[in-house]
C-alpha positions as CSV (number, residue, x, y, z in Angstrom):
1,M,15.6,-27.6,-10.5
2,K,18.9,-29.4,-11.6
3,L,21.2,-27.3,-13.5
4,P,22.8,-29.3,-16.6
5,I,26.5,-29.4,-15.7
6,I,27.1,-26.9,-18.9
7,A,25.1,-24.3,-17.2
8,V,28.7,-24.5,-14.5
9,V,31.0,-23.1,-17.0
10,A,29.1,-19.9,-16.3
11,F,30.9,-20.3,-13.1
12,F,34.4,-20.4,-15.3
13,S,34.2,-19.2,-18.3
14,A,33.6,-16.3,-20.1
15,G,33.6,-14.8,-24.1
16,A,31.4,-13.4,-26.5
17,N,32.1,-15.7,-30.2
18,A,29.8,-17.8,-31.8
19,Q,27.2,-19.9,-30.4
20,C,28.2,-23.4,-29.2
21,D,26.2,-26.2,-32.1
22,F,25.9,-29.3,-30.2
23,C,25.0,-32.1,-32.7
24,P,23.2,-30.1,-35.6
25,G,22.0,-32.7,-37.9
26,G,19.9,-34.1,-34.1
27,F,21.1,-37.2,-32.3
28,T,21.4,-40.7,-33.2
29,V,20.8,-42.3,-30.1
30,E,18.2,-42.1,-27.8
31,S,18.1,-38.7,-26.1
32,S,18.0,-39.7,-22.7
33,A,21.0,-41.8,-23.3
34,D,23.8,-40.9,-21.1
35,V,26.9,-38.9,-21.2
36,P,29.9,-40.5,-19.7
37,N,32.1,-38.0,-17.6
38,T,29.6,-35.6,-17.0
39,G,27.9,-35.8,-13.7
40,G,24.7,-37.7,-15.0
41,E,23.7,-35.6,-17.6
42,T,21.7,-36.5,-21.4
43,C,22.1,-35.5,-24.9
44,A,19.0,-34.2,-24.5
45,S,20.2,-31.9,-20.7
46,L,23.4,-31.1,-22.8
47,A,21.8,-30.1,-25.8
48,E,19.2,-27.9,-24.0
49,S,22.9,-25.7,-22.7
50,A,24.6,-25.8,-25.7
51,P,23.2,-22.4,-26.8
52,T,24.3,-20.9,-23.9
53,L,28.0,-21.8,-24.3
54,D,30.5,-19.5,-26.7
55,A,32.0,-22.0,-29.4
56,D,35.8,-21.1,-28.5
57,E,34.7,-22.3,-24.8
58,Y,36.7,-24.8,-23.6
59,F,33.8,-26.6,-22.3
60,C,32.5,-26.4,-26.5
61,T,35.3,-27.2,-27.6
62,D,37.2,-29.8,-25.4
63,V,34.0,-31.4,-23.4
64,T,30.1,-30.8,-25.6
65,K,32.3,-32.3,-28.7
66,L,32.9,-35.3,-26.9
67,A,29.7,-36.2,-26.2
68,E,28.8,-36.1,-30.0
69,S,30.6,-39.3,-30.1
70,V,27.7,-40.8,-27.8
71,C,24.5,-38.7,-29.3
72,C,25.1,-38.5,-32.5
73,P,28.8,-40.3,-34.3
74,A,29.7,-39.6,-36.7
75,T,28.7,-42.5,-39.8
76,P,31.2,-43.7,-42.8
77,D,30.2,-42.1,-46.0
78,D,28.1,-44.0,-48.6
79,G,29.2,-44.3,-52.2
80,G,33.1,-43.0,-52.1
81,D,35.6,-43.7,-54.3
82,E,37.3,-45.0,-51.6
83,G,34.7,-48.0,-49.9
84,G,35.1,-51.1,-51.8
85,E,31.9,-52.9,-52.2
86,D,30.4,-51.9,-48.6
87,G,30.5,-48.1,-50.1
88,G,31.2,-45.8,-47.7
89,G,35.3,-45.3,-46.6
90,E,37.0,-45.2,-43.1
91,D,35.5,-44.6,-40.0
92,P,36.8,-41.3,-39.3
93,P,38.2,-41.7,-35.5
94,A,36.1,-41.3,-32.6
95,S,36.7,-38.9,-29.9
96,E,38.5,-39.5,-27.3
97,V,39.6,-37.7,-23.9
98,P,43.0,-36.1,-24.0
99,S,45.3,-38.2,-22.7
100,D,47.3,-34.8,-21.9
101,V,44.1,-33.9,-19.6
102,T,45.0,-34.9,-15.5
103,P,41.2,-33.9,-13.9
104,C,41.2,-30.9,-11.4
105,P,41.4,-32.0,-8.1
106,I,38.8,-30.6,-6.3
107,C,37.7,-31.9,-3.2
108,S,40.0,-34.9,-3.7
109,D,38.7,-36.4,0.0
110,G,35.3,-36.1,-1.3
111,L,32.1,-33.6,-0.2
112,T,31.5,-32.9,3.3
113,V,28.2,-31.4,2.2
114,D,25.3,-32.7,-0.1
115,E,26.1,-33.6,-3.3
116,G,22.3,-31.0,-4.0
117,F,23.6,-28.6,-2.3
118,T,24.0,-25.4,-4.2
119,I,27.2,-23.4,-4.6
120,P,25.8,-19.4,-3.3
121,Y,28.4,-17.3,-5.7
122,P,26.3,-16.0,-8.2
123,E,28.9,-16.8,-11.0
124,A,28.1,-20.1,-10.3
125,N,24.8,-19.9,-11.9
126,G,23.0,-22.3,-9.1
127,A,25.2,-25.2,-9.7
128,S,25.6,-27.8,-6.8
129,C,28.7,-29.3,-5.9
130,G,28.1,-32.4,-7.0
131,Q,27.9,-31.0,-10.4
132,L,30.9,-29.5,-9.6
133,L,33.0,-32.8,-9.5
134,G,31.7,-33.8,-12.4
135,Y,33.0,-31.0,-14.1
136,A,36.4,-31.1,-12.4
137,A,37.2,-34.3,-13.5
138,I,37.0,-33.5,-17.3
139,T,38.5,-30.1,-16.7
140,D,42.5,-29.7,-16.3
141,E,44.3,-29.1,-13.4
142,S,46.4,-26.7,-15.0
143,S,43.7,-24.4,-16.9
144,A,42.5,-21.4,-15.4
145,D,39.0,-22.8,-15.1
146,C,40.5,-25.2,-12.2
147,T,42.0,-22.8,-10.4
148,Q,38.6,-20.8,-10.2
149,M,36.8,-24.1,-9.1
150,K,38.7,-24.4,-6.5
151,N,37.4,-21.5,-5.0
152,A,34.4,-23.8,-4.6
153,E,36.2,-25.7,-2.2
154,A,35.1,-23.6,0.8
155,I,31.6,-24.4,0.3
156,C,31.5,-28.0,-1.0
157,C,34.2,-29.5,1.1
158,P,35.8,-27.0,4.1
159,A,38.6,-28.2,5.8
160,A,37.4,-29.3,9.4
161,P,38.0,-26.3,11.8
162,S,39.8,-26.4,14.9
163,D,37.0,-24.6,16.6
164,P,33.7,-26.2,14.8
165,C,30.6,-23.8,15.3
166,S,28.2,-24.9,18.1
167,I,24.5,-25.2,17.2
168,C,22.0,-26.3,19.4
169,S,25.0,-27.8,21.7
170,G,21.8,-28.9,23.7
171,G,20.1,-30.5,20.8
172,L,17.2,-30.0,18.9
173,T,14.4,-29.3,21.2
174,V,12.6,-29.1,17.8
175,D,11.6,-31.6,15.0
176,E,14.7,-32.2,13.1
177,N,13.3,-32.0,9.5
178,L,11.8,-28.4,10.6
179,E,12.5,-25.9,7.5
180,I,13.8,-22.9,8.6
181,D,14.7,-21.6,5.0
182,N,13.2,-21.3,1.4
183,D,16.0,-23.2,0.4
184,G,15.0,-26.5,2.1
185,T,17.5,-25.7,4.8
186,T,15.8,-27.8,7.8
187,C,17.0,-27.8,11.5
188,G,18.8,-30.7,11.0
189,S,20.9,-29.7,7.7
190,L,22.3,-26.5,9.7
191,V,23.3,-28.4,12.8
192,A,25.1,-30.8,10.0
193,N,26.5,-27.5,8.4
194,A,27.9,-25.9,11.3
195,K,30.8,-28.1,12.4
196,N,32.1,-26.9,8.5
197,F,32.1,-23.3,10.3
198,D,34.8,-21.9,12.6
199,E,33.4,-20.7,15.7
200,S,34.3,-17.3,15.1
201,S,33.2,-16.9,11.6
202,D,30.5,-14.8,10.6
203,E,28.7,-17.6,8.7
204,C,28.7,-18.8,12.2
205,S,26.9,-16.0,14.3
206,R,24.6,-16.2,11.1
207,M,23.6,-19.5,12.0
208,K,23.3,-19.3,15.9
209,G,20.2,-16.8,14.9
210,E,18.2,-19.9,13.9
211,E,18.9,-21.2,17.4
212,A,15.5,-19.4,18.3
213,I,13.6,-21.8,16.0
214,C,15.4,-24.7,16.8
215,C,16.4,-24.7,20.1
216,P,15.7,-22.3,21.8
217,A,16.0,-21.5,25.2
218,A,13.5,-22.8,28.4
219,P,12.0,-19.6,29.5
220,E,12.9,-19.3,33.6
221,N,9.1,-18.2,34.0
222,P,7.3,-20.6,30.9
223,C,4.0,-19.6,29.8
224,S,1.2,-21.9,31.7
225,V,-1.4,-23.2,29.2
226,C,-4.4,-25.4,30.4
227,S,-1.7,-26.3,33.6
228,E,-4.5,-28.9,35.0
229,G,-4.0,-30.2,31.1
230,V,-5.9,-29.9,28.2
231,T,-9.9,-31.5,29.1
232,V,-10.9,-31.5,25.5
233,D,-9.2,-34.1,22.4
234,G,-6.0,-33.1,21.7
235,S,-6.2,-33.1,17.6
236,V,-8.8,-29.8,18.6
237,V,-8.1,-26.9,16.7
238,A,-7.6,-23.7,18.4
239,P,-8.5,-20.3,17.2
240,D,-4.5,-19.8,15.9
241,G,-5.2,-22.8,14.0
242,R,-2.9,-25.2,16.4
243,D,-4.4,-28.3,17.9
244,C,-5.0,-27.7,21.6
245,D,-1.4,-30.3,22.0
246,E,1.0,-27.9,19.9
247,V,-0.8,-25.3,21.9
248,V,0.8,-26.2,25.2
249,A,3.8,-27.9,23.9
250,D,4.8,-24.2,22.0
251,A,3.9,-22.6,25.1
252,K,6.5,-24.0,27.2
253,N,9.1,-21.9,25.3
254,L,7.6,-18.6,25.7
255,D,8.0,-16.7,28.8
256,E,4.5,-15.8,30.7
257,S,4.7,-12.2,30.4
258,S,5.1,-12.4,26.8
259,E,2.6,-11.1,24.4
260,T,2.6,-14.7,22.6
261,C,1.6,-16.4,25.5
262,L,-1.1,-13.8,26.7
263,S,-2.1,-14.7,23.0
264,L,-1.7,-18.8,23.5
265,K,-4.1,-18.7,26.6
266,L,-6.5,-17.4,24.8
267,S,-7.4,-21.2,23.3
268,E,-7.8,-22.0,27.4
269,A,-11.5,-21.7,26.6
270,I,-11.2,-24.4,23.7
271,C,-8.2,-26.6,24.9
272,C,-9.4,-26.7,28.3
273,P,-12.2,-24.9,29.3
274,A,-13.5,-24.6,33.0
275,P,-16.1,-27.0,34.1
276,M,-19.5,-25.7,35.1
277,E,-20.7,-25.2,38.7
278,D,-23.9,-27.3,37.0
279,S,-23.0,-29.2,34.7
280,C,-23.9,-30.6,32.0
281,S,-25.4,-33.8,33.2
282,V,-24.8,-36.6,29.9
283,C,-25.0,-40.3,30.7
284,S,-24.4,-39.8,35.0
285,E,-23.7,-43.7,35.2
286,G,-21.1,-43.3,32.9
287,L,-21.0,-45.0,29.0
288,T,-22.2,-48.3,28.3
289,V,-21.0,-48.4,24.6
290,D,-17.3,-47.3,23.8
291,E,-16.5,-44.1,23.8
292,S,-15.4,-43.9,19.9
293,V,-18.8,-44.7,18.9
294,D,-19.4,-41.9,16.2
295,L,-23.0,-39.6,16.9
296,G,-21.9,-37.4,13.5
297,R,-20.6,-34.8,12.6
298,G,-17.1,-35.9,13.8
299,N,-18.7,-35.9,17.7
300,T,-18.1,-39.5,19.7
301,C,-19.6,-40.4,22.6
302,G,-16.5,-39.9,24.7
303,G,-16.2,-36.4,22.9
304,L,-20.2,-35.8,24.3
305,M,-19.2,-36.5,27.7
306,T,-16.0,-33.9,27.6
307,D,-18.0,-31.7,25.9
308,A,-21.0,-31.9,28.3
309,L,-18.8,-30.3,31.2
310,T,-18.3,-27.0,29.5
311,V,-22.7,-26.8,29.3
312,E,-24.7,-25.6,31.9
313,E,-27.3,-28.3,33.1
314,T,-30.1,-26.0,32.2
315,S,-29.3,-24.8,28.8
316,E,-30.8,-25.6,26.2
317,E,-27.6,-27.2,24.9
318,C,-27.8,-29.4,27.5
319,S,-31.3,-30.4,26.5
320,Q,-29.6,-31.1,23.2
321,M,-27.2,-33.5,24.3
């Protein structure tokens, strides 16, 4: 879930003072109005997160309060002594970004990971690298916040290592979109992110553990399932829930002596059953209609011919066919 950029402050500040009060009188613009220089936040998202800040924190005093000039700008007082004919005094000056603030230079050459990549530090409170850049743009480079934020550069824009981590050097042997973690990491993103780590790093060693999923080594004696090919429709579902084509493809990545291989071989009775010595003769002269003609209940003429090969000629089932 996307966290408002205010949540990033948990990564940089601490305190136990009065709660930050944002637009206490309500908005004078649409709650969905975008607030400039906040990484895409709106008045509503800022108001939702403001209560998590202390009133004297930088993000409340110098950032959130600046957003009030967009979400609930002050208006002239009506009927004042100095208001002239139109009533109301001189407009208070609009809040401006302090001219002495030099933005914190985080990842000055850009992110080298996806902007939605979550910073894994617990104290980052789930903030993404993109949100980090939004906060850095309004944080002074001389501040303690900026110093702490630079720790995240190792995650969001790490320097290219001299010996980058090599994952699946021979290429992926599965779909690049295959998810390998609950956080949405795929085999494709694993290979891309690995290039940001050194070959000798602990992170690289951890990533290499995923090669068994993304690019398993071909066994010397691969598992043989339906060695003569699938004799039924490849989409037929095997006992383990995979279809026959998937069973045969997955078997090639297993060793013949493995328990998993032995389990997959049970699918042969469904995917490539041995032909009967005296198999059921159906349409012995061949089909006279298209094999895709529907017979009901998901059966077709072509499927009937295939199924007949696994049924004895003298059986009742053959008679029904």
